[in-house]
C-alpha positions in Angstrom: 0.0 0.0 0.0 1.2 3.5 -0.8 1.1 5.4 2.4 -1.0 8.5 2.7 0.4 11.7 4.0 -1.6 13.6 6.7 -3.2 16.0 4.2 -4.0 13.1 1.8 -5.6 11.3 4.7 -7.8 14.3 5.4 -8.7 14.4 1.7 -9.8 10.8 1.7 -11.9 11.4 4.8 -13.5 14.4 3.1 -14.8 12.3 0.2 -16.0 9.4 2.3 -19.3 8.6 4.0 -19.5 8.4 7.8 -18.9 4.7 7.3 -15.6 5.3 5.7 -16.4 4.5 2.1 -15.8 6.8 -0.9 -18.9 8.3 -2.5 -18.6 11.0 -5.1 -21.0 12.4 -7.5 -19.2 12.8 -10.8 -20.2 15.9 -12.8 -17.0 16.9 -14.6 -18.4 15.8 -18.0 -18.8 18.6 -20.5 -20.0 17.2 -23.9 -21.6 14.2 -22.2 -23.7 16.5 -19.9 -24.8 18.6 -22.9 -26.0 15.4 -24.6 -28.0 14.6 -21.5 -30.0 17.8 -21.9 -31.9 16.3 -24.8 -34.7 18.8 -24.7 -32.5 21.7 -25.8 -34.4 23.1 -28.8 -31.4 23.5 -31.0 -29.5 20.4 -29.9 -26.6 19.7 -27.6 -24.1 21.6 -29.7 -26.0 24.8 -29.2 -25.9 24.7 -25.4 -23.7 27.5 -24.3 -21.0 27.4 -21.6 -23.2 29.6 -19.5 -26.2 27.3 -19.8 -24.1 24.3 -19.0 -22.7 26.0 -16.0 -26.2 26.7 -14.7 -27.1 23.0 -15.1 -24.0 22.0 -13.2 -24.8 24.5 -10.5 -28.3 23.0 -10.2 -26.8 19.5 -10.0 -24.7 20.6 -7.1 -27.6 22.4 -5.4 -30.2 19.7 -5.7 -28.1 16.5 -5.7 -24.4 16.7 -4.8 -24.8 18.8 -1.7 -26.4 15.6 -0.2 -23.2 13.6 -1.0 -19.8 13.5 0.7 -18.2 15.0 -2.4 -18.6 16.1 -6.0 -16.2 15.9 -8.9 -16.3 19.0 -11.1 -14.4 20.5 -14.0 -12.3 23.7 -13.9 -13.4 24.8 -17.4 -17.2 25.4 -16.8 -18.2 24.7 -13.2 -15.3 26.1 -11.3 -14.7 28.4 -9.5 -18.3 29.5 -9.9 -20.1 27.1 -7.6 -17.6 27.9 -4.9 -17.5 31.6 -5.3 -21.3 32.0 -5.4 -21.8 29.8 -2.3 -23.7 27.0 -4.2 -21.4 24.2 -3.0 -22.3 23.2 0.6 -19.5 23.5 3.1 -19.9 19.9 4.1 -19.5 18.6 0.5 -15.9 18.1 -0.5 -14.7 19.3 -3.9 -12.8 17.0 -6.3 -11.3 18.9 -9.2 -10.9 17.1 -12.5 -7.6 17.9 -14.1 -8.1 16.1 -17.4 -9.3 17.8 -20.6 -12.1 16.4 -22.7 -11.2 13.8 -25.3 -7.8 12.1 -26.0 -5.0 12.0 -28.5 -3.9 8.8 -30.2 -0.2 8.0 -30.7 0.8 4.7 -32.2 -2.6 3.3 -31.6 -2.7 4.2 -27.9 -4.8 6.8 -26.3 -3.4 9.6 -24.2 -5.4 12.2 -22.1 -4.3 15.8 -21.7 -4.5 18.2 -18.8 -6.8 21.2 -18.9 -4.4 24.0 -19.7 -3.0 25.7 -16.6 -4.5 23.2 -14.2 -1.8 22.0 -11.9 -1.9 20.6 -8.3 -1.5 24.2 -7.1 -4.4 25.3 -9.3 -6.6 22.7 -7.7 -6.0 24.4 -4.4 -6.6 27.8 -5.8 -10.0 26.6 -7.1 -11.0 25.5 -3.6 -10.4 21.8 -4.2 -10.0 19.3 -1.5 -8.9 16.5 -3.8 -7.7 16.2 -7.4 -8.6 13.6 -10.1 -6.7 12.8 -13.3 -7.8 10.3 -16.0 -5.3 8.1 -17.8 -6.1 5.6 -20.6 -4.3 2.4 -20.1 -3.5 -0.8 -22.0 -1.2 -2.5 -19.5 -0.6 -5.3 -22.0 1.2 -2.7 -24.1 2.3 -0.2 -21.5 4.7 -1.1 -18.8 6.6 0.9 -16.1 8.8 2.6 -18.7 5.9 3.8 -20.8 4.8 7.4 -21.3 1.6 6.9 -19.3 3.5 5.4 -16.4 5.7 8.4 -16.3 2.7 10.7 -16.4 1.1 8.9 -13.5 4.3 9.2 -11.4 4.7 12.9 -12.2 1.1 13.7 -11.3 1.2 11.7 -8.1 4.4 13.5 -7.1 3.2 17.0 -8.0 -0.1 16.5 -6.0 1.8 15.1 -3.0 4.2 18.0 -3.0 1.1 20.3 -2.9 -0.6 18.3 -0.2 -3.4 17.3 -2.5 -4.8 13.7 -2.6 -4.9 12.5 -6.2 -7.5 10.1 -7.4 -6.0 8.2 -10.4 -8.8 7.3 -12.8 -8.0 4.5 -15.3 -9.9 3.6 -18.4 -9.0 0.7 -20.6 -10.3 0.5 -24.2 -10.5 -1.6 -27.3 -7.7 -1.3 -29.7 -8.2 -0.7 -33.4 -8.5 -4.1 -35.1 -9.1 -5.9 -31.8 -12.2 -8.1 -32.0 -15.1 -7.6 -29.6 -14.6 -11.1 -28.3 -10.8 -10.7 -27.7 -11.4 -7.4 -25.9 -14.1 -8.8 -23.7 -11.9 -11.8 -22.8 -9.0 -9.5 -21.9 -11.0 -6.8 -20.1 -11.0 -8.1 -16.5 -7.2 -8.6 -16.6 -6.7 -5.2 -18.2 -8.5 -3.5 -15.3 -6.5 -5.4 -12.7 -3.2 -5.0 -14.5 -3.9 -1.3 -15.0 -4.5 -1.0 -11.2 -1.2 -2.7 -10.5 0.6 -0.4 -12.9 -0.8 2.7 -11.3 -0.1 1.5 -7.8 3.5 0.7 -8.8 3.7 4.3 -10.1 2.7 5.6 -6.7 -1.1 6.0 -7.0 -2.9 6.2 -3.6 -6.5 6.1 -4.6 -8.0 4.6 -7.8 -11.2 5.1 -9.8 -11.7 2.0 -12.0 -14.2 0.4 -14.4 -16.3 -2.5 -13.0 -14.2 -5.5 -14.1 -17.2 -7.7 -14.8 -17.6 -10.2 -11.9 -17.0 -11.0 -8.2 -13.9 -12.9 -9.1 -12.6 -10.1 -11.3 -13.3 -7.5 -8.6 -11.4 -9.6 -6.0 -8.5 -9.7 -8.5 -8.5 -5.9 -8.8 -8.4 -5.7 -5.0 -5.4 -8.0 -4.9 -3.7 -6.0 -7.7 -4.3 -2.7 -5.9 -2.3 -4.1 -2.9 -4.2 -2.1 -0.2 -4.8 1.0 -2.2 -8.5 1.9 -2.0 -10.4 1.7 -5.3 -13.8 3.0 -6.2 -15.9 1.7 -9.1 -17.2 4.2 -11.7 -20.6 4.0 -13.4 -19.5 4.3 -17.0 -22.9 5.5 -18.1 -24.9 2.3 -17.2 -28.3 2.7 -15.7 -28.8 3.1 -12.0 -30.2 -0.4 -11.4 -27.2 -2.0 -13.2 -24.7 0.2 -11.3 -26.3 -0.7 -7.9 -25.7 -4.4 -8.7 -22.1 -3.7 -9.8 -21.3 -1.7 -6.7 -22.7 -4.5 -4.4 -20.4 -7.0 -6.1 -17.4 -4.7 -6.1 -17.8 -3.7 -2.4 -18.3 -7.3 -1.3 -15.0 -8.0 -3.0 -12.8 -5.3 -1.7 -13.8 -2.0 -3.4 -13.8 1.0 -1.1 -16.7 2.9 -2.7 -18.3 4.4 -5.8 -18.1 7.4 -8.1 -21.4 7.8 -9.9 -22.1 10.2 -12.7 -24.6 9.5 -15.5 -26.2 6.6 -13.6 -27.5 9.2 -11.2 -28.4 12.2 -13.3 -28.4 11.4 -17.1 -32.2 11.4 -17.2 -32.6 14.3 -14.8 -31.0 17.1 -16.8 -33.0 19.6 -18.9 -32.5 22.9 -20.5 -35.2 24.1 -18.1 -34.2 24.9 -14.6 -37.6 24.0 -13.2 -37.6 20.6 -14.8 -34.0 20.0 -13.6 -35.0 20.7 -10.0 -38.0 18.4 -10.3 -36.0 15.5 -11.7 -32.9 15.9 -9.6 -34.8 16.0 -6.4 -37.4 13.4 -7.3 -35.3 11.0 -9.4 -31.6 11.4 -8.9 -31.5 12.2 -5.2 -33.3 8.9 -4.2 -30.8 7.1 -6.3 -27.9 8.7 -4.4 -29.4 7.7 -1.1 -29.8 4.1 -2.3 -26.2 4.1 -3.6 -25.0 5.3 -0.2 -26.8 2.5 1.6 -25.2 0.0 -0.7 -21.7 1.5 -0.4 -22.0 1.5 3.4 -23.7 -1.9 3.7 
């Protein structure tokens, strides 16, 4: 296990339930959140940054303020929801450092940082914790790879600033790789990615659901004592609840839920957003917390 510093331990406590399990509402999506506002009269592409910021603010106000923590982006949501007092004082702020999209080099995906967003900038934005996404194919990327160096550098920079870093990993299907081959490789890719990140110094992980109880146990073993939370990856709430139950029963330390909570609760209308977020998404959050802490 990679030992936490005192500030990092405080950060982990801030994003956890009273029962000690991580529970974060993920709302750092930009284009994905626009697409969820399906009633926009001129389509998702016509939704302005100001309209998206208003939707994120409502998501904080009506949903995330009832959670231990929320993950937000520094391009649209921040520092607005902090400066205007929307974010509750008891809800921790996780700042996403990754920009939308990815670059492909030699068939492998690489994420980019939001320009100017460093560990120090996370603090300046009022963040309690940072999150950075890395795409991984551990069958082709080892400890000497570019992504491994990026993980090590990010972990070090955040530790130097006294900011806990959540390392999010996404594995993916390669060009020319069959669906069957990728499906067969997927559980090991999640586990081996976790091992690679931990070997690079990661202290908290955000991972895809690896597919089964056996695979979740393998991820826990690969993480070697580093806590990991399962992400929702856009599945529906009922599916995610089942995945979280299996993951937690086999060593996961919590959940980070985005679209599974709110993808059918956003609207271009503030009135409709409030109605759906409080009547639909909030009960889901409460059910998720009961499963995480079970």
